[in-house]
N, C-alpha and C positions, 0 to 999 in steps of 0.2 A: 709537556703533558704530565709527566710524573710529579712536577713541582706543584701542580694544582690539586693533587690527591693528598688525603690524609695518610698518616703513617699506617693506620690500620688497612686502608685500601691498597697501599703499596705492598704491604705483607700479604695481603689476600691474593694479589695478582702474582706476586712472586711464588706464592705456594701453588697456585694453579699453574704457573709456568714449570715448576718442579714436577708436578703430576704429568704435564706434557712430555717433559724430558724423560721421565721414567718410562712412560708407555713407548716412546719412540725408540729407546734403547733396549728395553726388556723384549719388545716384540720385533726387534730387527730380524728380518726373515733369514732363514737358513736355506742351504741348497746342498743337501747331502743325501743323494738317493742312488747309491751305486747298484748296478745290476747284480743279480744273484740267480739263485735257482727256485723254482717254484711257479705256481699260477700267477701270482701278482708280479713277480719280477719278469716273467715272460711277456705279459702285455705291456709292461713298462718298457722292455726292450723293443717291442713292436711299434709303439707309438713314437719311440726315438728314432728308430732305424728308418721309418717311412720317409723321412726328410731326404734320404740318400738313395732312394730306390726309384726306378722309373715307373711309379705307379701313381695315378691321380686319384684323389678322393672322388667318390660317386661314379666316375668311369670304371675304376678298377677295384676299389676297397672302400670300406666303411667299417667303423667300430664305434663302440659307445663313447670314446674319446675321439675328438675331432682332429683335423690336420695340425692344430696348435696345441694338442693335448701334452705334448712333451713339456710344455712351459709348466704344467702342473707337477710333473714328475720327470725332471731332467736327469739324464744319465750322461756319463762321459763318453759320448759317441760324437765324433767330428767337433763342431762348434757349439753343441747344444748347451753345455754349461755356462760359457760366457754369455750367450744370447739370453738364456733363461735368468742368469744373474742380473743382466742389464734390465730385464723386464721387472724382476722383483725389486730392484733398486728404485725403479721408477714408480712402481705402485707403492712402495713404502714412502717415498717422498711425497706422493699424492696423499697417502694416509696422514702423514705428518702435517701437511697443509690443511687438509679438511678437518682434522682433529683440533688444530689451532683455531680455525674459524668456529667450530662448534663449541669450543670451551670459552670463547669470548663472552664476557659477561656472566658466566656461571660461577656460583659461589664455590669455595674450596671444598666444602662438605659434599656438595654434589659431584664435583670433579673427582674427589677422592673415592667416592662410592662407586662412580662409574669405572674408575681404573681398577679398583679391586675386583668388580664383577667381570670386567673384560679379561683381566689377568687369570681369574678363576676359569673363565671359558677356555682360554688357551691352555692352561694347565690341564683341563679335562679333555683336551685333545679336539679343539675346535678345527674342523677341517679347512684346508687351504681354500676350497671354493666357497665356504661360508665366510671366510675373512674377507674375500673379494666383494661379497654382497653387503657386509657390514661397512666396507669402504664406500660402496654406492650410497648407502643409507646416510653416511656421514657427509658425503657430498651434497646430497639433495635436501637432507633435513633443514639446513638453514634457509634453503630457498623456499620451503614450505611457509616459513615464518615471514620472510620479506624477501621477495625476488630481487637480486642485485641488478645494477645498471648494466654491467658487463656480465651476461649469463655464462661465464666459462665453465662453471660447475655442470649445469645440465648438458652443455656440449660435450664435455668428457664423458659424462654418464652415458650419453646417447652413443658415442663412439665406443664405448666398452661393451655394449650389447653385442655386436657381431663378433668382436674378438673373444668374448667369453663363450658364445655359442660355438665358435670354432675350437675352443678348448674342450668343451663338453656340452652337449646339446641342452641337458636339463639346467645346466648353470646359465646358458644363454636365455633360455625360457624364463628363468627366474629374474634375470637382469631386465629382460625385455618387459616383464609384468611391472616390475618396479618403476621403470621409466614411463610406461604407459599410464600407470595409476597416477604417477606424479604429474604428468600432463593433464589428466582429467581432473584432479583435484585442483591444480592451479587454475585452470579455466573456470571451474564451476564456483570457485570462491571469489572470482572477480577481482583478484589482487592486481595492483598496478604493475606494469611491465610483464604481465603474464605472457603476452604475445611473444616477447623476445625469449622468455625461458622455453616455451614450447617449440618455437622455431630453432633455437639452438640445439635442443635435444634431437629433434628430427634431423637437422642437418648434420649433426655429429654422427648419427646412425647411418645416413645415406653415405656420407663422405667414407667412413670406415668399410661399409659393405662394398662401395664401388672400387675401393683399393684391394680389399681382400680377395674377392671373387676371381678376378683375372690372375692374381699372383699364386693363389692356392688351387684353384680348380681348372684354370685354363679357359673356361667358358661358363656362362650362366646355366646351360644345360646340364653340365657336370654337377654344378651346385645344387640344382633342383633334384637331380638323381640321388645325390648324397643325402638330401634332406628326405626324400622317400625312403631310402634304405635305413637312415636312422630311425624313422618312424616304425619300421618293420623290426628292427632291433629292439626298440622300446617295447613293442607289442609282444614280441617273442620272449623278451625277458620277463615280463609279467606273467607269462604262461608257463615258463620253464625253470625259473631260478628261485622261485619262493621257497623260503625256509620259515615255517610259522613261528611266531614269537612265543616265548613263555607267556602264560595268561597274565601273569603280574606285569611283565614288561609291557605288553600291549595295552594292558588297562592304564599304566602310568603314561604311555604314549598318547592314548586317546585324551586322558585328562589333561595332559600338557598342551595337546592341540586345542581342546575346548577352552582351556584357560586362556590361552593366547588370543582366541577369537573374543572371548568375554572381555579381555583386556582391551582389544581394539574397540569394541562397542562402548565400553565405559569411557574410553578417551573421547568419543564424540560428545560426551556431556561435560567434559572438564577442560579439554585442550585441543584446539582445532589443529595446530601443527603436529601435535602427537598422534592424533587420530590419522592424519593423513600418512604420517611416517609408518605407523604400524599397519595401515591398509596397504601400503606399498609392499609390506613384507608378508602378507597373508598367503600369497600364491608360492613364494619360496619356502615358507613354513611348511605348507601342504606337501610340496615336492620333498623336502627334507624328511617329513613324516613318512612318505611312501618309501623313500630310499631306505630308511631306517628299519622299516617293518615289513617290506616285501621280503627282503633278505635279512631276517632278524638274527644274524649272528653278531660279531663286533660292530656291525653297522649300526646296531641299535644305540650304542654309546655316542653316535655322532649327532643325535638329534637334540638332546637337552643342552649341550654347550651352545648350540646355535640359538636356542630359545633364551638362554641366559644373556647372550650377547645382544640380541634383539630387544628383550625387555629392559636391558640396562640403559638402552638409548633414552628411556623416559627420564633419567637423571639429567640428560643434556637438554631435552626439548620440552619437558612438562612445563605447563604455564600455570599450575596450581598445585597446592599442597596435596590435594586429593590425588592428582595424577602422580605425584612422587610416591605417596603412600601405596597406590596400587601397583606401580612399577616395583617398589620394594618388596611387597608381599609376593608378586609373581616370581620375581628373581629368586627369593627364598625357596619357594616350592620347586622351581627348575632346578636349583642348586641341589637340594636334597635328592631329587630323582637322579640327576646326572651323577652325584657322588655314589649312590647305590648301584647304578648300572656300571660305573667305572670299577667299582670294587669287584663286581661280578666277573667282568670280562678282562680286567687287568688294564693297566694304563702304563704311563711312563715310569721308569725304575725310580726308587726314592731319591738316589743320587741325582737324577736328571731333574726331578722336581725341585730339589733344593737349589740346583744350579740355575733353573729358570727363576725361582723366586728372588734369588740374590742378584739376578742380572748377569750372572756369569755366562749363561747361555747366549744371550743377545750379544754380549761383548765378544764372544768367540766368533758368533756369526759375523759381526763387523769386521773382526780381524781377518777371517777367511775372505770375505768379500774384497778387502783391500789388497789381496794377493791371488788374483784369479788364476794365474798359472800354477801356483803351488796347489791351489785347490783342485785344479784339473789333474795334476799329477797324483794327488792323494787319492782322488776318486778312481783313477785308472789302477792304482795299486790295489785298492780294496776290491774293485770288480774282478780283477785277474785272480786274486786269491779266492773270492767267493765262487768264480766259475770254474776253478780247477777241477773239481770233481766231474765235471761234464766233458772233460777233454776225451776226445775219441782217439783210438789208435792211429798213428801216423800213416800206417799202411792203408787205411781207409780215407783219412782226411786229406793227405798230401796229393793224391791223384785228383780228388774232387776239386780242390783249390786250384791246381795246375790247369785242369780243363775247364774252369770256370762254370762248372755245372751248377744249375739251379737247384736249390734244396728248400724243403720245407719239413716241419716237424709236426706230427699229429699225435694226440689231438690238441696240445697246447704248450709243451715244454720247449719253447723257442730259445732257451738259454744255450742249447746245443750250438745254435747258430753263432751266438756271441762268443762262446767259449772256444770256437774252432775257426773263426773268421771265414764262415761259409757264405756263399752268395745266396741270399734269401729270395724266394719267389713266393710271395704271400698269397694266400687264399683271400677271397673277397671279404671275409669276415675276420682276417688276420689269425684267429684261433678257431678251430674246427667246432669246438663246443658252443661257440656263439651263433652257430647256424640253426637258431631256434624254431623256425617255421619252414613250411614247405617251399615257399618262393626262395627263401635263403638257402635252403638245401639244394634246391634245383640250380641256383646260381653258382653254388660251390661246385656241383657236379659238372656243370658246363666248364667251370675253370680247369678241372682236372682233366677233361676231355680235349681242351684246346691245344692247338700246336705250341703254344707258350707256356704249358704246364711245367711244374718242376721235374728235372731229370731224375731227382733222387728223393725219397721220402724216408724219413726216419720216423718210425712208429714207436712211441714211448708208452710203457704201461702207466696209464694215469686215468683216473676217474674222478668226477666231481658229482657230489650228492647222490653217490650210489647209482649213477648212470653208467650205460654201456655205449662206448663210442660207435659201435656198428648200428645200434638201434637209435642213437641220437640223430644220425644223419644217413638213413638207409639209401637214398638216391646217390649221394656222394660215394658211399663205400661200394656201391655196385660198379660206379665208374672207375674207382681205384682198383678193384678186383680185376676188372677187364683190361685196364690201361697200364697195369704195372705187373712186374713179375718179382718174386721173392729172391733176394740175393742169399745164397747159402751162408755167406759170412755173417756171423752174429758178434757184433762188437761189445755187447754186454748182455747180461741175462734179461734185462728189462728193455730191451731195444731190438727192433727189426729194421732191416734196410730193404727197401723196395726200389727197384730200378724200372724206368719207363720202357714199356715195350716198343719195339721198332713198328710192329703191327698190332695195335690193340684189338682185343676181342670185342665182340658185339653181343649184347645181351637179347635174348628172346624171352619175353614174358607173356605168358598165356593165363587168362581167367580160368580157374578151376572151381567156380561156385562160391557161395557166400553164406554166411550165417548171421542170425540176429539173436543176441543173447542179452539177459539182464546184467547189469553191473553186478560184480561179485560172483556170477555164475561161472563154474568151471566149463570148460570146452575142450574136446579132444581134438587134436590136430589130425587132419585126414592122413591116413597111412598110404605110402607107396604110390607116388607119382612115377613117371617113367625113370629108367635107370639114367643117372647122371643129372637129373633135375633136381633143383633145390626148391624148397617150399618157403614162400613168404606170406605173411599175414599183414594186410593192409587194414589197420584198425581206424575206424572212422568215428570219432567222438563229437557229438553235436552239443554245442554249449547251450545251456538253459539261459533263460532271462536273468534269474538270480545269479548264475554263474558269470554272465557277462558283467553284471554290476560289481561282483566280488572281485573279478579280474581288474576291472577299472579302479577299484579302490585299493585293493591290497594283493593283487595277483592270484594265480591259481595254486592251491596247495599240491603237494606231490601226488602224481598218479603213479601207481606201481603195477608192473606185470609180475604176478606170482606164478612160477612156472615149475614143472617137473620135467626132467629130461630122461632119456631112455637108459641112463646109469643110475637112476633113483636119486640123483641129486636135485635139490630144491634151492631156487634162486628167487629173490625178490629184487627186481631192477627197476629204478625210476625211468619212466619214458616220457618224452615230450609230446604232449597230446597234438601239437601243431604239425609234427613230422611223422607221427605214427602212421597216418594214412599213406605214406610213402612205400610201405611195404617192409615190414621187419624180418630179417633173415632169421628163421627159427629152426629150420632143418636143412643144414647143420647150423648149430648155434655156439660158436666158440666161446670158451670161458678162459681168459688169459692169452698170453702172446703165443704160447706153444700151440694151442689149438687154433689160434688165428693163423699162425703160419701154415697149419695144415690145410687151410682153404686153397692154397695154391697147389695142393696135391690131391684136389677133389674133395677135400673136406672130410677124408675118412678118419681122421684123429679126433674130430670134434663131435660132441654130443648132439643129440637132436631133441628139441622140446617135443613132448608128447601130449602135454596137457597144461592149460594155463587159465588164468582168470585176471581180470582187472580188479585192483583193489586201491586203498589209499584215501585219504581225506579229500583229495582233489576231485573225486568222482561226483561230490555233491554239486560241482560247477557244470555238469553235463546231463543230458537227458539219460533217463533210466535205461533205454534200449541202445545197444552198441551194435553197429554193423561191422563184420569182419569179412573181408574179401580174400579168398585164397588164391595165391598166384604160384604158378610153377615157372621156373626160370633156369635157363642154361646159357652159358657164355661160349660162343663159337668164334672160330677165326673167319673174319669176313674177307671178301675180296674188295677190289676198288683202290682208289687212290687214298693217300692219307688224309686229304680233306674230306672225301666222301665218307671214309670210316669215322672220322671225328664228327661229321654231321650225323650219321647213323647212331653214334654212341650218345651224342647230345640227345637226340630224339629218344633214344631208349631209357633215358633217365626220367621220363615223364610217365606216370602210371594213369590208366583210365579210370575214372570213378563211375 
């Protein structure tokens, strides 16, 4: 074959092959995510540890990452590292094959430009999940131009959809949208062998789902329940986790989104294959925009690298010079925005950037992958060092391990479990701060009232976005207050130990009137219910139509409870609109772990809220009138069997509306 080519053609092919080699080596995947301390490290422990716990997704637990989420962030627990390494090697081999096919017939200039842009996107921290979507695009792009006789690429892409969904739901939705659009475009264009391509994609999806459901969920019913809980988590995330973006960042994000849509529309006039490819990526780009700007902290920096990689595909699949110029112009704009945001939020250290651009990073990853046992030992050493500050005194940890007591940590610092080798009994949302809605709060409350609840709870001082853990999940905390007692032993100033009661208490909640106020209006807390009774405020916020739309697009901005207590202290705490109707404990209203500990002694050391109002930008998403229901409650020692007490306690976690 090479003998029939001119020297110029041979040199061009060798140059393109060199580009392929550079990308395959430079982008060789790493697998270095040791556990540590903090919020992100804690959920990384959770998704890695679930494989080794007798809990089924859907039946027992659900989280924003699915039962295969550990493949995205593997830690040195059990055999997670070698299994995740195998998965990444397989996907990288698939990337190499798909890239070779996409580069076939492409000039060196176009291949080189694509390589530079893809490397730039990686350098600007292209997220792992978006790399997998670009892999799908490389698999399906050549099929849009000319479906192959053997449709192996659509079959693999279809099989990837359930796998990616079980890693992270929005990743699976993006992949599913790409495959669905591919099938629709293939059929509508009437290309030869289109039936084979569509059938292969559908068959791949069905086969992978048929294998995954019984293996990971045990039954289709658990899988469907998991999907329902995932939807509830997504709904609650939009209502409770938004961090509004800086106006300039949001404007840049909207401009980037509009530009990509315009790029897609322009492609329909210049290149049929490119138009189909970018149409496949429209929904993934929208999801990436939402993920970046619902919680607009460092997440914002993940949007534009994905846009760069998506637009750069034009250099592989454009069928006209106009398409190439449009791709180049869009990539330039995206690159400028990505660089500006990366400089604001920080990115890889300069040494890491240099190592990446010189191929040192990829070579090191290749070297580590060739010695998986050494990689495992290295990760274990790093994890042990990072977790050392969370070691508990042996006089507490050793008896717990010896008795095989079940332990959980509230609200989220699960690294104590990894650091002390404690048996984890997870809550339904893995971390308590994720129970964003009343159904999730009620589900978690039932978990802590169940006979299989943890024997020991470690309560860590931790807040996210200025929230208060008692006000985040009011139903759950009433169950904990009734079902657990305070251990007088305090292993650290920022830690409480709660032990499960042999006979849990039962809450009696009684309505004591209601009030309707305008948002922003101060309201005085009724004084003096009966002695020993605590005061709860169930705050019902009714979403407006404009608020529902904003929530769908970019989530709900923060809603704050601005309050004065009887000691003259003022506090402004972010509350979750979806759980506030569960009844916030406001008298007493502990601030800090010391006052929280006082609740088990009648609440005498805690302050009482005497006046409050609702404020914050999120109020624009709700009706102007707010209903507040006052409830008086006390926890008493019930009679009956353990099961009867648990049933009563479960029933007591639901409040009448």
